[in-house]
C-alpha positions in Angstrom: 0.1 -0.2 0.2 3.1 2.4 1.0 5.0 2.2 -2.4 1.2 1.9 -4.2 0.4 5.4 -2.7 3.5 7.1 -3.6 3.9 6.0 -7.1 0.6 7.3 -7.0 1.6 10.7 -5.5 5.0 10.7 -7.6 2.7 10.3 -11.3 0.9 14.3 -10.3 4.5 15.6 -9.4 5.7 14.5 -12.8 2.8 15.6 -14.7 2.8 19.0 -12.9 6.8 19.5 -13.4 6.3 18.4 -17.2 4.2 21.7 -17.4 6.7 24.2 -16.2 9.6 25.6 -18.2 12.0 24.9 -14.7 11.2 21.8 -12.8 10.7 22.1 -9.6 12.0 19.9 -7.1 9.4 19.3 -4.2 9.3 17.3 -1.0 5.7 16.3 -0.6 5.3 13.6 2.0 2.2 11.3 3.1 2.0 10.4 7.1 0.4 6.5 7.0 -1.6 6.0 9.8 -3.3 2.6 9.0 -4.0 0.8 6.2 -5.2 3.3 3.7 -5.5 5.7 5.9 -3.4 8.6 5.7 -2.7 12.2 6.3 -2.7 14.5 3.7 -1.2 18.3 3.4 -3.2 21.3 1.8 -2.8 24.8 1.0 -5.7 27.1 1.7 -7.5 26.2 -1.8 -7.2 22.5 -1.1 -4.3 21.6 -2.8 -2.1 19.0 -2.2 1.6 21.2 -0.8 4.7 20.2 1.4 3.8 19.6 5.1 5.8 23.3 6.0 3.5 25.7 4.5 0.3 23.3 4.9 -2.8 25.0 6.0 -5.4 21.9 6.4 -4.8 18.8 6.6 -7.4 15.6 5.8 -7.2 12.5 7.6 -8.8 10.1 5.1 -8.9 6.6 3.7 -7.7 6.7 -0.1 -8.4 3.5 -2.7 -5.6 3.6 -4.6 -6.0 2.1 -7.4 -9.3 4.4 -9.0 -7.9 7.2 -7.0 -10.8 8.3 -4.7 -11.7 8.8 -1.2 -13.9 6.1 1.0 -15.4 6.2 3.9 -15.4 8.6 6.6 -12.9 11.9 6.2 -12.0 14.8 8.3 -10.5 18.3 7.2 -9.0 20.4 10.4 -6.9 23.6 10.5 -3.4 22.4 11.1 -2.6 25.7 13.7 -5.8 24.0 15.6 -6.5 20.6 15.4 -9.7 20.9 17.3 -11.1 23.1 14.3 -12.8 21.1 11.5 -13.0 22.4 8.2 -14.7 19.9 6.6 -16.3 16.8 7.6 -18.5 14.0 5.8 -18.0 10.3 4.2 -17.6 9.0 0.8 -19.0 5.7 -0.7 -16.8 2.7 -2.1 -16.8 4.5 -5.5 -15.5 7.6 -4.0 -18.8 9.6 -4.1 -20.0 12.2 -1.8 -22.6 10.3 0.8 -24.5 11.9 3.9 -24.8 14.8 5.9 -21.3 17.2 5.0 -20.3 20.2 7.7 -18.3 22.9 5.9 -16.6 25.6 7.5 -14.3 28.6 6.4 -11.1 28.7 7.2 -11.8 31.3 10.0 -14.3 28.5 11.6 -17.4 30.4 10.6 -19.8 27.6 9.1 -20.3 28.1 5.3 -23.0 25.4 4.6 -24.6 22.1 6.0 -26.6 19.7 4.0 -26.8 16.3 2.4 -25.3 14.6 -0.9 -26.4 11.4 -2.3 -24.2 9.4 -4.7 -22.4 12.8 -5.3 -24.8 14.9 -6.0 -26.4 17.8 -3.6 -29.9 16.1 -2.0 -32.8 17.9 0.3 -32.1 21.2 2.6 -28.9 23.2 2.0 -28.4 26.3 4.0 -25.0 28.2 3.0 -23.8 31.0 4.4 -20.8 34.0 3.8 -17.7 33.6 6.2 -19.4 36.6 8.3 -22.0 34.1 9.5 -25.0 36.1 7.2 -27.3 33.8 5.5 -26.1 33.7 1.7 -28.7 30.9 -0.4 -30.9 28.5 0.8 -31.9 25.7 -1.8 -33.2 22.4 -1.9 -32.4 18.8 -4.0 -33.5 16.0 -5.5 -30.3 14.5 -7.8 -29.8 17.1 -10.7 -33.3 18.9 -10.0 -32.6 22.1 -7.9 -34.8 24.6 -6.7 -33.7 27.9 -5.3 -35.5 28.9 -2.2 -33.9 32.2 -0.7 -30.8 34.2 -1.7 -29.2 37.1 0.2 -26.4 39.0 -1.1 -23.6 40.2 0.6 -25.1 43.3 1.8 -27.5 41.2 3.6 -30.6 42.2 0.7 -33.0 39.3 -0.2 -32.7 38.9 -3.7 -35.0 35.9 -4.4 -37.8 35.4 -1.8 -39.4 32.1 -2.0 -38.2 30.9 -5.1 -38.8 34.3 -7.2 -36.5 36.8 -8.1 -33.1 37.7 -9.8 -30.5 35.0 -9.5 -26.7 35.1 -10.6 -25.3 31.4 -10.7 -21.5 31.9 -10.7 -19.0 29.3 -11.7 -16.0 30.9 -11.7 -14.9 32.1 -15.0 -18.4 32.7 -16.1 -21.8 33.1 -14.6 -25.7 32.4 -15.6 -28.1 34.9 -14.9 -31.9 35.1 -14.8 -35.3 35.3 -13.5 -36.5 32.4 -11.0 -40.2 31.7 -10.7 -40.8 28.8 -8.0 -37.0 28.2 -7.4 -36.9 27.1 -11.1 -35.7 29.4 -14.2 -38.2 31.1 -16.2 -37.5 33.1 -19.4 -34.4 33.7 -20.8 -30.9 33.3 -19.4 -28.0 34.3 -20.2 -24.3 32.7 -19.4 -21.3 35.5 -19.4 -18.0 35.4 -18.9 -16.7 37.0 -15.5 -13.9 38.9 -16.7 -15.6 41.4 -19.0 -19.5 40.5 -19.4 -19.8 39.5 -22.5 -21.9 36.7 -23.6 -21.5 32.8 -24.0 -24.6 31.2 -24.3 -28.8 32.4 -24.1 -31.1 29.7 -22.6 -35.0 29.5 -22.5 -37.0 28.6 -19.9 -40.7 27.9 -19.8 -42.3 27.1 -16.3 -39.4 25.7 -15.5 -38.6 23.3 -18.5 -35.9 23.8 -21.0 -36.8 25.2 -24.4 -33.8 25.7 -26.4 -30.3 26.9 -26.2 -27.8 29.1 -28.8 -24.1 29.7 -28.7 -22.5 32.1 -31.2 -22.7 29.6 -33.9 -25.4 26.8 -33.2 -29.1 26.2 -31.8 -29.2 23.9 -29.3 -32.4 21.2 -27.7 -31.2 18.0 -26.3 -30.3 19.5 -22.7 -29.9 22.4 -20.7 -26.0 23.8 -20.1 -27.5 26.0 -17.0 -26.4 24.8 -14.0 -27.8 26.7 -11.0 -25.3 25.4 -8.1 -22.1 24.8 -9.1 -20.8 21.4 -8.2 -17.2 22.7 -7.1 -19.6 25.8 -5.2 -17.5 24.6 -1.9 -13.2 24.6 -2.3 -12.9 21.2 -0.5 -14.2 19.9 -3.8 -10.3 20.6 -5.3 -9.5 17.9 -3.0 -11.1 15.1 -5.2 -9.0 15.5 -8.1 -5.6 15.2 -6.0 -3.8 17.8 -7.5 -0.2 18.8 -6.3 0.0 23.1 -6.2 1.7 24.0 -8.7 3.5 26.7 -6.1 6.0 25.2 -4.0 6.5 26.4 -0.5 8.0 30.3 -0.7 8.6 29.2 -4.2 8.1 31.6 -7.6 4.6 31.0 -8.9 4.9 28.8 -12.4 1.8 28.0 -14.8 -0.4 25.1 -14.6 -1.8 23.7 -18.0 -4.4 20.9 -18.2 -5.9 20.0 -21.2 -9.5 19.9 -21.8 -11.0 17.0 -21.1 -14.3 14.7 -20.9 -15.1 13.6 -17.3 -16.2 10.1 -18.0 -12.6 9.5 -19.4 -11.2 9.5 -23.0 -12.8 5.8 -24.0 -16.7 7.0 -23.3 -15.5 10.4 -25.7 -14.0 8.3 -28.1 -17.3 6.1 -28.4 -19.3 9.5 -28.6 -17.1 10.4 -32.2 -17.7 6.8 -33.3 -21.4 6.9 -32.6 -22.4 10.1 -33.7 -19.7 9.3 -37.2 -21.4 5.7 -38.0 -24.9 7.2 -37.7 -24.1 9.8 -40.4 -21.8 7.6 -42.1 -23.8 4.6 -42.8 -26.1 6.0 -45.4 -23.1 7.5 -47.6 -20.9 4.8 -50.0 -17.5 5.4 -48.9 -16.0 2.5 -50.9 -14.8 5.2 -53.2 -12.8 7.1 -51.2 -9.0 6.2 -50.4 -8.1 9.8 -48.4 -8.2 11.5 -45.1 -10.8 14.5 -43.5 -9.4 16.6 -41.1 -11.6 18.5 -39.3 -10.1 21.4 -36.9 -12.3 23.3 -34.4 -11.7 24.8 -31.0 -13.0 23.7 -27.5 -14.3 27.4 -26.0 -13.8 28.4 -22.2 -16.7 26.7 -21.4 -15.9 23.3 -22.8 -18.5 23.4 -26.3 -16.6 21.9 -29.3 -17.6 24.4 -31.8 -16.2 26.3 -35.4 -15.4 22.7 -37.4 -13.8 23.1 -40.7 -12.6 21.1 -43.1 -8.7 21.5 -43.5 -7.9 19.4 -46.5 -9.9 18.3 -49.8 -12.3 15.8 -49.5 -15.8 15.2 -50.6 -17.5 19.0 -49.1 -20.9 17.4 -48.2 -19.7 14.4 -46.8 -17.4 17.0 -44.4 -20.1 19.0 -44.3 -22.6 16.1 -42.9 -19.6 15.0 -40.5 -19.7 18.5 -39.1 -23.4 18.2 -38.6 -23.3 15.5 -36.7 -20.0 16.0 -34.2 -22.4 19.1 -32.6 -23.9 16.1 -30.7 -21.0 15.8 -28.9 -21.2 15.9 -25.4 -19.2 19.3 -23.7 -16.2 18.5 -21.8 -14.3 20.0 -19.5 -12.0 23.3 -20.9 -8.2 23.3 -20.7 -7.6 26.0 -17.8 -3.9 27.9 -17.1 -3.4 28.3 -13.5 -7.0 27.1 -13.2 -8.6 29.7 -15.2 -10.5 28.2 -18.7 -9.1 29.0 -21.8 -9.4 28.1 -25.3 -8.0 24.8 -27.1 -7.3 23.6 -30.9 -9.2 20.6 -31.6 -9.0 18.1 -34.3 -10.6 14.8 -35.5 -9.0 12.8 -38.5 -11.0 10.5 -40.2 -8.8 8.0 -42.7 -11.1 5.9 -45.5 -9.8 3.1 -47.1 -11.2 -0.2 -48.9 -15.0 0.8 -47.9 -13.9 1.0 -44.3 -12.6 4.3 -41.8 -11.4 4.7 -38.6 -10.5 8.1 -36.7 -8.3 9.8 -34.1 -8.6 12.8 -32.3 -6.4 15.4 -30.3 -5.9 18.8 -28.6 -3.9 21.9 -29.9 -0.6 22.8 -27.4 -2.3 25.3 -25.0 -2.0 28.5 -25.9 0.3 30.7 -22.7 
């Protein structure tokens, strides 16, 4: 177990070092307590860091093979072991489950509520670091209703499910009206840095009608999220990411490629299914060449702007581009945790009536 866990974290060290111009020597150690029980050191953002400058200790059980926490865990202040930062439990599959208590680093209650199989469940009460109420919502799986909300000055902006609401997602936010706790009318997502538009969606009686991006309309499913799954900082710990900044070290840029939350294999299957649905109606026996489609992944993970980059049957290229609009959103690429655009390419190879494909991501632009 000890050697496996060390190897597990060594892999993360090496990944971060490779993303930096100058590799930084790190001294990340794990304190083993018993079996799979260990203590991890976090900075204030819940990134793993050297013990000498840790602000939070996590006492937890780790399933090394699947890279998840299991069972009961507790985050405490390094300065005061009696001050609980987070307390809760994970299932054997690493999903948050049961009652959670979440506090700010100053000890003030941030939130309390329940999870069920990784999703919010039942009533949640969230507070500002001053102790004043921030938001109350009720959840049943992915179905969330906003009950009440207050701004930082204490003014109530949502009363009994009705009012104007803004759902912050870090680099972007959603904004619109609530009726009976559900979205109503037109909602917009905007970039937090300059308030420029990303997408818009229309709702009627809480039901999604349609959505629009700058280059496409969609009706399959809403992108709006009323409560961010990462609203609480402790969720960063679930990624087992090592801080890009060593103790008292110069800050290095941390690059993370776009990725699909269900894994690369699942994403490849989505491409295969969408491609097959279109090409099964096309006679490809006469094709003996490659088709390269290039586009980009936006800051919110939408794959778009696909274009044919080499000579090929124009109608087939357009047909595949249309079909690939059904691809699911990805987690966008990030630089130092900030979402950025990233180039994306799919290459199809046709020969003797069969075809194959491969996809890849362009280097992240600094």
